[in-house]
N, C-alpha and C positions, 0 to 999 in steps of 0.2 A: 655581267659575269656572275655576280653573287646570286642573282635570281636564278641562273641556270643551275648552279650548284644546289640551290634550295629545292629546285624542282625534283631532283633525283632523290633527295632525302625525304623521309616520311615522319620525322619526329615533330612533336609539338613545339620544340624549341626552334626548329627551322621555320615553322609557321609564324611564331611570335616575332622572329627576326625579320621575316618578310613583311609583316604588317608594319613594324617600326620603320623599315626602309621606305616603304611606300608612303607612309605619313611624312617622313622627312623630305622625300622627293616632292610631295604635294606642297609642302610648306615653302620649299625653295622656289618652286614654280610660281606660286602665288606672289612671292616677294618680287621676282623678276617681272612678272606681268604688271604688278602695281607700279613698279618703277618706270615702265615704258608707257603705260596708259595714264594720262592725267585727265580727270573728269572735273569740270568746273560746273557747279550748279548756279544757274542764273538767279539773280536777286528777284524775289517774288514780293510784290507789294502786298501788305497786310493792313487791314483796317480793324481796329478794335474799338468797342464802345465801352466807356466807363460810366457807370451810373452815378448820379448825385441826386439828392432830394432837397427840395426847397419848400419851406413852409411860409405861407402868408397868413397872418393871424391878426385881424382887425376887430376891435371891440367898439361899442357905441358908434356904429357906422352911420354917417350922414348920407341921406338918400337924395337923389339917385347916386348909386355907386357902381362903377364899372371896373372890371379887372381884365386886363389884357395880358396874356401869357405868351412869352416867346417860345416858339416851336422850332424843331420837333420836341414834343414832350408828351407825357401822359399825366393827366390830372387824376390822381388816385382818389382824392376826395375833395368835394366842394360842399361845405356845410354852411347853411344860412339859418341862424336862430333869431326868431322875432317874438314879440309879445302878443301879436295878433296874426290872424291868417291872411290879412290883406297885403300880401307881398306878391309882387310880379317878378318872374324870372325870365330874362331874355338871354338865351344861350346860342351862340353861333360858333361853329367849328369849321375851319378852312373855307369860310365864305358861305356855309350852308346853315340856315336857321334850324337848330335842333329843338328848341323849346321857346315858346312865348306863352307862358301859362302862369296862373296864380296858384296859391296853395290849395284851394278847393279842387281845381282841375287836376293838379298833380296828384292829389290824394286819390282821385278816382282811377288814374292810370298806373299808379305806383305798384299796385298788387300784380300787375301784368308785366312789370319791367324789372330787369335785373340790375339796372343802373340808376334807378330813381327810388328813393325811400322818403316817405313823408310820415312824420311822427307828431302827435299832438298829445300833450299831457301837462297838467298842473299849470295851465296858463302859458305854456311854452310851445312854440310851433317851430319844427325843425324840417328843413328840406336838405336832403343829402343826395348829391350826384356823385357817381363813382365810375372810375376806369374809363375816362374819355381821352382818347389819343388824338393828337393833332399833328399835322405835317407843317402847316404854314401859320395858322392863327387860331387862337382860342380867345373868345370874348364872352364874359359873363357880366350881365347888368342886373342889378337888384334895384327895384323901385317899389314905392308904396302906392297902394290903391286909394288910400286916404291919409290925411295928415296925422292921424293918431298912432301910427305904427312906429315902433322902435325896433330897429334891427340891432340886437345885442351883440351879435358876433357873425363874422364871415371868416371861415377858415378854408384855406386851399393847401392841399398837399400835392406837390408836383414832382414827378420823376423825370429827370432829363438824362439823355445819353450823349456824352461828349465823344467825338471821334478822335482817335489817336492813330496816326498813320506811321508805318514803319516798313521794314523789309526783312525777309528771311532769306538766307543764302549768302553767297559771296558777291 
């Protein structure tokens, strides 16, 4: 009825009143519909990964030395420091042999690799391996090619991702 009366009038006040009535009617309709319709959102399983970093730092390493890393993980850095270049590296990732090389061989290929660095200076020999991801197994063995080699340090920096399961919804 009110809307019919407003139709015949031409004033701006009538138009404002009509807008207010329509808004009120829309609000009441929305409330009635929401009371009648109940929507439940099913619970959705969610898996989050939380990172943690582990550091293994050994000095005056007795050779041969083997480091087994629990996977899944990413070895951000594996650094081997020795007093002579006569060091042999044996690296296997997920059952695949990645390296079986000495310092001299690694120095030849390191310039072409983004994950192998070999540095020599002041009587110190450093092999750095970086960003090696594993799903099942990581194994790094360090050995001497002769008895006069001292491995002064082996440093491993490992990133692990732990799974946390939960749900979203009701």
